[in-house]
C-alpha positions in Angstrom: -33.1 -21.8 47.9 -29.6 -21.1 49.1 -30.9 -17.9 50.8 -33.5 -20.0 52.7 -31.0 -22.6 53.7 -28.7 -19.9 55.1 -31.5 -18.4 57.2 -32.5 -21.8 58.5 -28.9 -22.7 59.6 -28.5 -19.3 61.2 -31.9 -19.5 63.0 -31.3 -23.1 64.2 -27.7 -22.5 65.4 -28.8 -19.3 67.2 -31.7 -21.2 68.8 -29.3 -24.0 70.1 -26.9 -21.5 71.4 -29.5 -19.6 73.4 -31.1 -22.8 74.8 -27.7 -24.2 75.7 -26.8 -21.0 77.6 -30.1 -21.1 79.5 -30.0 -24.7 80.3 -26.3 -25.1 80.4 -26.5 -28.4 78.4 -23.1 -29.4 76.8 -24.7 -31.4 73.9 -26.5 -28.3 72.8 -23.2 -26.4 72.6 -21.8 -29.2 70.4 -24.9 -29.2 68.1 -24.5 -25.4 67.8 -20.9 -25.6 66.8 -21.7 -28.4 64.2 -24.4 -26.2 62.6 -22.3 -23.1 62.8 -19.4 -24.8 61.1 -21.4 -26.8 58.5 -21.6 -24.0 55.9 -18.0 -22.8 56.0 -16.6 -26.4 56.0 -19.0 -27.3 53.0 -17.7 -24.2 51.2 -14.0 -25.0 51.9 -14.3 -28.5 50.7 -16.1 -27.7 47.5 -14.4 -24.5 46.4 -11.5 -26.3 44.6 -13.7 -28.9 42.7 -13.6 -26.9 39.5 -9.8 -26.3 39.6 -7.3 -28.2 37.6 -10.1 -29.0 35.0 -9.5 -28.3 31.3 -12.0 -28.2 28.4 -11.4 -28.8 24.7 -14.1 -28.0 22.2 -14.8 -29.7 18.8 -17.3 -27.6 16.9 -18.2 -26.9 13.3 -16.9 -23.7 11.7 -19.6 -23.5 9.1 -23.4 -24.3 9.2 -26.5 -23.5 7.3 -29.5 -21.7 8.8 -31.8 -24.4 10.4 -29.1 -27.1 10.3 -28.2 -29.2 13.4 -24.6 -30.3 14.0 -22.9 -32.1 17.0 -20.5 -30.2 19.3 -18.2 -32.1 21.7 -16.7 -30.9 24.9 -13.9 -33.0 26.3 -13.2 -32.3 30.1 -10.0 -33.5 31.5 -9.0 -33.7 35.2 -5.3 -32.7 35.3 -5.4 -32.6 39.2 -4.4 -35.3 41.6 -7.8 -36.0 43.2 -11.2 -37.1 41.9 -13.8 -34.5 41.2 -17.5 -35.1 41.8 -20.8 -33.9 40.5 -20.4 -30.8 38.3 -22.2 -29.8 35.1 -20.7 -28.7 31.7 -22.5 -26.4 29.2 -21.6 -23.9 26.4 -22.4 -20.3 26.5 -24.4 -19.6 23.3 -25.5 -16.2 21.8 -29.0 -15.5 20.5 -29.4 -17.2 17.2 -27.9 -20.5 18.3 -29.7 -23.1 20.6 -29.2 -26.5 22.0 -31.5 -29.2 20.8 -32.1 -31.2 24.0 -30.6 -30.8 27.5 -28.4 -27.7 27.8 -26.3 -29.0 30.7 -24.6 -32.4 31.0 -23.8 -33.8 34.5 -20.3 -35.3 35.1 -20.8 -37.6 38.2 -17.2 -38.3 38.8 -13.8 -37.7 37.0 -10.6 -39.3 38.4 -7.1 -37.8 38.1 -5.9 -37.6 34.4 -9.3 -39.0 33.3 -11.4 -37.5 30.4 -15.1 -37.2 30.0 -16.7 -36.3 26.7 -19.9 -34.3 26.5 -21.9 -34.1 23.2 -24.8 -31.9 22.4 -26.7 -31.0 19.3 -26.4 -27.4 18.1 -29.1 -25.8 16.0 -28.4 -22.7 14.0 -31.7 -20.7 14.2 -30.6 -17.7 12.4 -27.8 -16.7 9.9 -24.8 -14.7 11.2 -21.3 -14.9 12.7 -21.3 -16.2 16.2 -18.8 -17.0 19.0 -19.5 -20.3 20.7 -18.3 -20.5 24.3 -16.5 -20.3 26.6 -17.6 -23.6 28.3 -19.3 -23.1 31.7 -18.5 -25.6 34.5 -20.8 -25.3 37.5 -20.7 -27.1 40.9 -22.7 -27.0 44.1 -21.2 -27.6 47.6 -22.1 -30.6 49.7 -25.3 -29.2 51.2 -26.4 -27.0 48.2 -25.8 -23.6 49.7 -23.1 -22.3 47.4 -22.7 -22.3 43.7 -19.3 -22.3 42.0 -18.8 -21.4 38.4 -15.8 -21.4 36.0 -15.4 -20.5 32.4 -13.0 -22.6 30.3 -12.2 -23.6 26.7 -12.2 -20.1 25.1 -14.5 -19.5 22.2 -14.8 -20.7 18.6 -16.2 -18.8 15.6 -19.2 -20.2 13.8 -20.4 -18.8 10.4 -24.1 -19.6 9.7 -25.1 -19.2 6.0 -28.7 -18.2 5.2 -30.6 -21.1 3.5 -32.2 -20.0 0.1 -35.8 -20.9 -0.4 -37.7 -21.6 -3.6 -39.4 -18.5 -4.8 -41.3 -17.3 -7.9 -39.1 -16.6 -10.9 -37.7 -13.1 -10.8 -36.6 -12.7 -14.4 -39.9 -13.0 -16.3 -39.6 -9.4 -17.4 -35.8 -9.2 -17.2 -34.9 -8.8 -20.9 -37.3 -6.0 -21.7 -39.9 -4.4 -19.5 -42.2 -4.4 -22.4 -41.9 -8.2 -22.9 -43.5 -10.7 -20.5 -40.7 -13.2 -20.6 -36.9 -13.4 -21.4 -36.3 -14.4 -25.0 -34.4 -17.6 -25.5 -31.3 -18.0 -27.5 -29.3 -21.1 -28.1 -25.9 -21.5 -26.5 -23.7 -24.6 -27.2 -21.7 -25.9 -24.2 -22.9 -26.5 -20.7 -26.6 -27.1 -20.3 -29.4 -29.8 -19.9 -31.1 -29.8 -23.4 -29.6 -31.8 -26.2 -28.2 -29.6 -29.0 -26.3 -32.0 -31.3 -23.1 -34.0 -31.8 -19.7 -33.2 -33.2 -16.2 -34.9 -33.4 -14.2 -35.1 -30.3 -11.5 -32.4 -29.8 -8.7 -32.4 -27.1 -10.0 -31.1 -23.9 -13.6 -32.3 -24.2 -15.1 -34.1 -21.3 -15.0 -37.9 -21.9 -18.3 -38.2 -20.1 -19.9 -36.5 -23.1 -18.8 -39.2 -25.5 -21.7 -40.6 -27.5 -20.6 -44.3 -27.8 -23.3 -45.4 -30.2 -22.3 -42.5 -32.7 -18.7 -43.3 -32.1 -19.2 -46.9 -33.0 -21.3 -46.1 -36.1 -18.8 -43.3 -37.5 -15.6 -45.0 -36.4 -14.4 -41.8 -34.5 -15.0 -40.2 -31.1 -18.2 -38.2 -31.2 -19.4 -36.0 -28.3 -22.8 -34.7 -27.4 -23.5 -31.0 -27.1 -26.2 -29.4 -25.0 -27.9 -26.0 -25.0 -29.0 -23.7 -22.2 -31.3 -20.8 -22.0 -29.8 -17.3 -22.2 -28.6 -16.2 -18.8 -29.6 -12.7 -17.4 -26.6 -11.0 -15.7 -27.9 -9.5 -12.5 -26.7 -7.6 -9.4 -28.6 -7.9 -6.1 -28.5 -4.6 -4.2 -29.2 -5.1 -0.4 -30.2 -1.8 1.2 -28.5 -1.6 4.5 -29.2 1.9 5.6 -29.8 1.7 9.3 -32.6 4.3 9.5 -34.9 2.3 7.3 -34.7 -1.1 8.9 -37.2 -2.2 11.6 -38.0 -5.2 13.8 -36.0 -7.4 16.1 -34.6 -10.9 15.9 -36.2 -13.2 13.3 -38.8 -10.6 12.5 -36.2 -8.0 11.6 -36.5 -6.6 8.1 -32.7 -7.2 7.5 -33.2 -10.9 8.2 -36.0 -11.1 5.8 -34.0 -9.1 3.2 -31.0 -11.4 3.6 -33.1 -14.5 3.2 -34.6 -13.1 0.0 -31.2 -12.1 -1.4 -30.0 -15.6 -0.9 -33.0 -17.1 -2.6 -32.7 -14.7 -5.6 -29.0 -15.4 -5.9 -29.6 -19.2 -5.9 -32.3 -19.0 -8.5 -30.1 -16.8 -10.9 -27.0 -18.9 -10.4 -29.0 -22.1 -11.3 -30.0 -20.4 -14.4 -26.5 -19.7 -15.4 -26.5 -16.0 -14.7 -23.5 -13.9 -13.6 -24.6 -12.5 -10.2 -23.0 -9.9 -8.0 -24.0 -8.4 -4.6 -23.9 -4.9 -3.3 -24.1 -5.0 0.5 -22.3 -2.0 2.0 -22.9 -1.1 5.7 -20.2 0.0 8.1 -18.3 -3.1 6.7 -18.4 -3.7 3.1 -19.6 -7.3 2.1 -20.2 -6.7 -1.6 -19.2 -9.4 -4.0 -18.2 -8.7 -7.6 -20.4 -10.3 -10.3 -19.5 -13.8 -11.5 -21.0 -17.0 -12.8 -18.3 -19.1 -11.2 -19.6 -22.1 -9.3 -17.9 -20.8 -6.2 -19.9 -17.6 -6.3 -22.7 -19.2 -4.4 -20.4 -19.9 -1.4 -18.9 -16.3 -1.6 -22.3 -14.7 -1.6 -23.6 -16.8 1.2 -20.6 -16.1 3.3 -21.1 -12.4 2.7 -24.8 -12.5 3.5 -24.1 -14.3 6.7 -22.0 -11.2 7.9 -24.1 -8.3 6.7 -25.7 -5.9 9.2 -28.2 -3.2 8.9 -25.8 -0.5 10.1 -25.2 1.6 7.0 -25.2 5.4 7.1 -24.9 6.1 3.3 -28.0 6.7 1.2 -28.9 4.0 -1.3 -28.3 6.4 -4.2 -24.8 7.1 -2.8 -24.1 3.3 -2.5 -25.1 2.7 -6.1 -23.0 5.5 -7.4 -20.0 4.0 -5.5 -20.6 0.5 -6.8 -21.4 1.4 -10.4 -18.9 -1.1 -11.7 -20.8 -4.0 -10.0 -23.9 -3.3 -12.1 -24.1 -5.3 -15.4 -24.3 -3.4 -18.6 -27.8 -3.9 -20.0 -28.5 -6.4 -17.3 -30.8 -6.6 -14.3 -30.6 -4.8 -10.9 -32.6 -6.3 -8.1 -33.0 -4.0 -5.2 -34.2 -5.5 -1.9 -35.1 -2.7 0.5 -37.4 -1.9 3.5 -37.4 1.9 2.7 -40.8 3.5 2.4 -39.9 7.0 1.1 -39.7 8.8 -2.3 -35.9 8.1 -2.7 -37.0 4.6 -3.8 -38.7 6.2 -6.8 -35.8 8.4 -7.7 -33.3 5.5 -7.5 -35.5 3.2 -9.6 -35.9 5.8 -12.3 -32.2 6.6 -12.4 -31.4 2.9 -12.9 -33.9 2.6 -15.7 -32.5 5.8 -17.4 -29.1 4.1 -17.4 -30.5 1.1 -19.3 -31.0 -1.4 -16.5 -34.0 -3.7 -16.0 -35.0 -2.9 -12.5 -36.8 -5.3 -10.1 -37.6 -3.8 -6.7 -38.7 -5.9 -3.7 -40.3 -4.0 -0.8 -39.7 -5.9 2.4 -42.5 -5.2 4.9 -42.2 -5.3 8.7 -44.7 -6.9 11.1 -47.2 -4.4 12.2 -46.0 -1.9 9.7 -47.2 1.7 10.4 -46.2 4.5 8.0 -45.1 7.7 9.5 -45.5 11.2 8.2 -42.7 10.9 5.7 -43.3 7.3 4.8 -45.3 5.8 2.0 -47.5 2.7 2.6 -45.7 -0.5 1.3 -48.5 -1.3 -1.2 -48.5 2.3 -2.4 -44.8 2.4 -2.9 -45.0 -0.8 -4.9 -47.8 0.5 -7.1 -45.9 3.7 -7.8 -42.8 1.7 -8.8 -44.9 -0.6 -11.1 -46.5 2.6 -12.7 -43.0 3.6 -13.6 -42.3 0.3 -15.4 -40.4 -1.3 -12.5 -41.0 -5.0 -11.7 -42.2 -4.4 -8.3 -42.8 -7.0 -5.5 -44.3 -6.9 -2.0 -42.7 -9.3 0.6 -45.1 -9.8 3.4 -43.7 -10.6 6.9 -44.2 -13.8 8.8 -44.6 -16.3 5.9 -42.4 -18.5 3.7 -41.1 -16.4 0.9 -42.8 -18.4 -1.8 -46.2 -17.4 -0.2 -45.0 -13.9 0.9 -43.9 -12.6 -2.4 -46.5 -10.8 -4.4 -45.9 -9.1 -7.8 -47.6 -5.7 -8.1 -49.1 -4.7 -11.4 -49.7 -1.1 -12.6 -52.5 0.9 -11.2 -52.8 -1.1 -8.0 
């Protein structure tokens, strides 16, 4: 549009000049001068519009995947004259988007006046992002020139993956020969009633059974039981050469979502859960059943990247201390080679219950050295591993398929 306007002005002013020279008409010279000066004058008057403006951003520092939160940009005119008709927007990376209009128009801003722009930010994908800087844009009086200025710096935003409800992953956790984890009774925290006993200092007063207290004449508290928890470590395979796909379809995004869902499920059950996630940067989390472990692991999963160079066997050897004695090791991996079989057998030999989740990529094609995903899962199952296939493009609850022996 600006290119066309420039050509029209040049052609019109040249025509007026030529006709004025031929006809010697003074008014045509004046019209030529006006057209010739219109563009530079418009540029000169508009070039300083974005000067003396300041931007302050109020943005969340933490969000969940799929969540929407408001962001406020406050524009201040610290100059001495009024500024007219400019737009304000934020520069956003891939993975974040604006729900609604991306640019807000500021019609007028007097000296020392403030204007607040608010937009809704949607976190489409987990990760660590830089929001900003803010972009101020202004067009000259006749729309021929565009001016742009970046202000407000940037702000870090951490987006946690959102766990999904998935099938139970511990059905064969206690013994690969048994279909289900045996149940033992634990007094203390839980949801099922176990019994009552006299109050001792340190007991939670919310557990006082007032009817029993009135009947016995002393403070009586209720006790509950919980199912036996399976200690587990989630191993996220981040070796770069095995990950495929881009954006939301990338295998690393699928693997991270699955790791978050497995973690949430096990912590809800009372398990001690750890994470092995070693790429170029180490985001592994030592095992714990502490209530704050969920936040620690989600923060780590928000930061992981599929950029590792070390083999999975090498990573497991380095993080041996993170694996629970006699517990469960859950490997989430897109690899389609025989190393998976060797790693699984080694873990079993050392006494771990192994669950292996094969994360498939959209349009998966096996190369000469690769095994088809369903074939790898079947071979793992034949070795007594609790093997899963995770299909691409669907919710995890529908995408996860447990593979039996001989399939």
